C-alpha positions in Angstrom: -14.9 -20.8 -17.3 -13.5 -24.3 -16.3 -12.7 -24.7 -12.7 -9.0 -24.6 -11.6 -7.0 -23.6 -8.4 -6.9 -20.2 -7.1 -3.9 -18.1 -8.7 -2.7 -17.1 -5.2 -1.5 -20.7 -4.6 -4.0 -21.3 -1.7 -5.1 -24.6 -3.5 -8.8 -23.9 -3.3 -10.9 -24.6 -6.5 -12.5 -21.7 -8.3 -13.8 -20.7 -11.7 -12.4 -17.1 -11.4 -8.9 -16.1 -10.9 -9.4 -15.8 -7.1 -11.3 -18.2 -5.0 -14.2 -17.0 -2.7 -11.8 -17.2 0.2 -9.0 -15.0 -1.2 -11.5 -12.7 -2.7 -13.1 -12.3 1.0 -9.6 -11.6 2.3 -9.0 -9.0 -0.4 -12.3 -7.1 0.2 -11.9 -7.4 3.9 -8.6 -5.6 3.6 -10.1 -2.9 1.5 -13.1 -2.5 3.9 -10.7 -2.2 6.9 -9.2 0.9 5.3 -12.5 2.8 5.4 -14.5 1.0 8.3 -13.5 -0.6 11.4 -16.6 -2.7 11.4 -18.2 -1.1 14.3 -19.1 2.2 12.8 -15.9 3.8 13.7 -12.8 5.1 11.8 -11.1 2.9 9.3 -7.3 2.5 8.9 -7.0 5.5 6.6 -8.5 7.8 9.2 -6.5 6.1 12.0 -3.4 6.6 10.0 -4.1 10.4 9.8 -4.4 10.5 13.5 -1.2 8.7 14.0 0.4 11.4 11.8 -1.2 14.3 13.7 0.2 12.9 16.8 3.7 12.7 15.3 4.4 9.2 16.4 6.7 8.5 13.7 9.0 10.4 11.4 8.1 12.8 8.6 7.4 11.9 5.0 9.9 10.0 3.1 8.8 11.6 -0.1 11.5 14.3 0.1 14.5 12.0 -0.1 17.1 12.1 -2.8 19.4 9.0 -2.9 23.0 8.7 -4.3 21.6 7.2 -7.5 18.4 6.1 -9.0 19.2 2.6 -8.2 20.1 3.0 -4.5 17.2 1.5 -2.1 16.0 3.4 0.9 17.0 1.4 4.2 13.8 2.0 6.1 10.2 2.8 5.2 8.2 2.4 8.6 7.1 5.8 9.0 3.4 6.6 9.0 3.8 9.5 6.6 5.7 7.2 4.1 3.2 4.5 4.7 0.4 7.0 3.9 2.1 7.4 0.6 2.8 3.7 -0.1 -0.9 3.1 0.7 -2.3 5.8 -1.7 0.1 4.7 -4.4 -0.9 1.1 -4.1 -4.6 1.7 -4.2 -4.4 4.3 -7.0 -2.0 1.9 -9.1 -4.5 -1.0 -8.9 -7.5 1.2 -9.5 -5.8 2.4 -12.7 -5.1 -1.2 -13.7 -8.7 -2.2 -13.1 -9.8 0.8 -15.3 -7.5 -0.3 -18.1 -9.0 -3.7 -18.2 -12.4 -2.2 -17.9 -12.2 1.1 -19.9 -15.9 2.0 -19.4 -15.4 2.2 -15.6 -13.5 5.1 -14.4 -12.2 5.3 -10.8 -13.0 8.6 -8.9 -10.5 11.3 -8.7 -9.5 12.6 -5.1 -9.2 10.7 -2.0 -7.7 7.2 -1.4 -11.0 6.4 0.6 -13.1 7.1 -2.4 -10.9 4.9 -4.5 -11.1 2.1 -2.1 -14.9 2.4 -2.0 -15.0 2.2 -5.8 -12.8 -1.0 -5.8 -15.1 -2.4 -3.1 -18.0 -2.0 -5.4 -16.3 -4.3 -8.2 -15.7 -7.7 -6.4 -16.6 -9.7 -9.5 -14.0 -7.8 -11.5 -11.3 -8.1 -8.8 -11.9 -11.8 -8.7 -11.4 -12.0 -12.5 -8.5 -9.5 -12.8 -5.6 -11.2 -15.0 -3.3 -10.1 -12.2 -5.4 -11.1 -9.4 -2.6 -12.8 -7.4 -0.5 -9.7 -7.4 -3.6 -7.5 -6.6 -4.5 -9.7 -3.7 -0.9 -9.8 -2.4 0.0 -6.2 -2.7 -3.2 -4.8 -1.1 -3.4 -7.3 1.7 0.2 -6.6 2.4 0.1 -3.0 2.4 -3.1 -3.0 4.7 -1.1 -5.3 7.2 1.7 -2.7 7.3 -0.7 0.1 7.7 -2.3 -1.8 10.7 1.2 -2.4 12.2 2.1 1.4 12.0 -1.1 2.3 13.8 -1.2 -0.4 16.4 2.6 0.1 17.3 2.7 1.2 21.0 4.0 4.8 21.4 6.6 3.8 24.0 8.4 1.6 21.4 11.5 2.8 19.4 12.0 2.0 15.8 14.9 -0.3 15.2 15.0 -0.6 11.5 14.0 -3.4 8.9 14.4 -7.1 9.8 15.9 -8.1 6.6 16.5 -11.7 7.9 16.8 -14.4 5.3 13.7 -16.4 5.4 13.2 -19.1 2.8 15.6 -17.3 0.5 14.1 -14.0 0.9 14.5 -11.0 3.2 11.9 -10.7 5.8 9.9 -7.5 5.2 8.9 -6.7 8.7 10.2 -3.8 10.8 11.4 -3.9 14.4 10.2 -2.0 17.4 11.9 -2.3 20.8 11.1 -0.8 24.2 13.6 1.8 25.3 16.6 0.4 27.2 16.5 -3.2 25.8 19.5 -4.5 23.9 17.8 -7.0 21.7 14.6 -7.3 19.8 12.8 -10.3 18.1 10.9 -9.8 14.8 7.3 -10.1 15.2 7.0 -12.0 11.7 10.0 -14.5 11.7 11.3 -14.3 15.3 14.8 -13.5 14.5 16.7 -11.5 17.2 18.6 -8.4 16.5 20.9 -6.1 18.4 19.0 -3.0 18.7 21.9 -0.6 18.8 23.6 -2.4 15.9 20.4 -2.0 13.6 20.0 1.6 14.5 23.7 2.6 14.0 23.6 0.7 10.6 20.6 2.8 9.5 22.1 6.1 10.7 25.3 5.2 8.9 23.5 4.2 5.7 21.4 7.3 5.8 24.3 9.8 6.3 24.8 10.5 2.5 21.3 10.7 1.7 19.8 14.0 0.7 16.5 14.8 2.3 14.2 17.8 2.7 14.0 19.8 6.1 10.7 18.0 7.2 12.3 14.5 6.5 15.6 15.3 8.2 13.9 16.6 11.3 11.7 13.5 11.4 14.7 11.1 10.9 16.6 12.9 13.7 13.6 12.2 16.0 12.9 8.6 14.9 16.6 7.5 14.5 18.5 9.6 17.1 15.7 10.2 19.5 16.7 14.0 19.2 14.0 16.5 18.8 15.1 19.6 17.0 12.7 22.7 17.0 11.7 24.1 13.6 12.9 27.5 14.9 16.3 26.0 15.5 16.6 24.5 12.1 15.6 27.8 10.4 18.3 29.4 12.4 20.9 26.9 11.2 19.9 27.5 7.5 20.0 31.4 7.9 23.4 31.2 9.6 24.8 28.8 7.0 25.3 26.1 9.6 23.4 23.7 7.4 23.6 24.0 3.5 21.5 22.5 0.9 22.8 20.2 -1.6 20.4 20.6 -4.5 16.7 20.1 -4.7 14.2 17.2 -5.1 11.9 16.7 -7.9 9.5 19.3 -6.4 12.2 22.0 -6.3 12.5 21.8 -2.4 16.0 22.3 -1.1 17.6 18.8 0.2 20.2 18.4 2.9 22.9 15.7 3.6 21.4 13.8 6.6 24.9 13.1 7.9 25.2 17.0 8.4 21.9 17.0 10.2 22.9 14.1 12.4 26.1 15.9 13.5 24.2 19.2 14.1 21.5 17.4 16.1 24.0 15.5 18.4 25.8 18.7 19.1 22.6 20.8 19.8 21.3 18.3 22.3 24.5 18.1 24.2 24.5 21.8 24.8 22.3 24.0 27.3 18.8 24.4 25.9 19.2 28.0 24.9 22.2 27.3 22.6 21.4 26.7 19.0 
């Protein structure tokens, strides 16, 4: 194969699709998912720890938007990040398999699929869409790292979305409680914390979500923790009513209704539900 420049745009020469430097970045990102380099947990395991500690909101998988084209306004929860990571890894594993039908990725865990990909560096370097593969995997690993490394005393302030070189900044904002402004860690744009959170809460009002997601969003966006027993009481007494079901048949609820009940709940004495 004739020498040319790497498809990522780094400018380095290579005979493959990826130069050795970009291939090293890709494999390092994959390896970080399963091994911290010191014999400890990789990012996949650390993400599980973050979820078990409930540092962030519940899974965004149980969300029903107004229409098939309506985007979700925020995606920083560890549970959703876990889904995004698994989906990204499995998608590229299938793509590598389609290009090499004699190789079949393992069924089961994301960690197992990552290990399978790590065993094929030469094929990753030659993949026809190696630029997209490199970009998506390194980006999703960076997002996982930010979710895990986020100090627990920070509050989520929404997506940055600032225009940077003609595109929206993809990073997310975390602010210390009590501060009025927060700067994006990636592009440096400053945002009003209350303005960003109020926008998200308003945007999410008409979205239909499962109970798990609703309670997670109430905690993340409103800083209001609703016990599951209280939620069950609301449902049994008809204070919150389902508006259809999601793709898995689970009831979904309008988040604006949940927001109103959550605000009312925390303003009353603890024994009132």
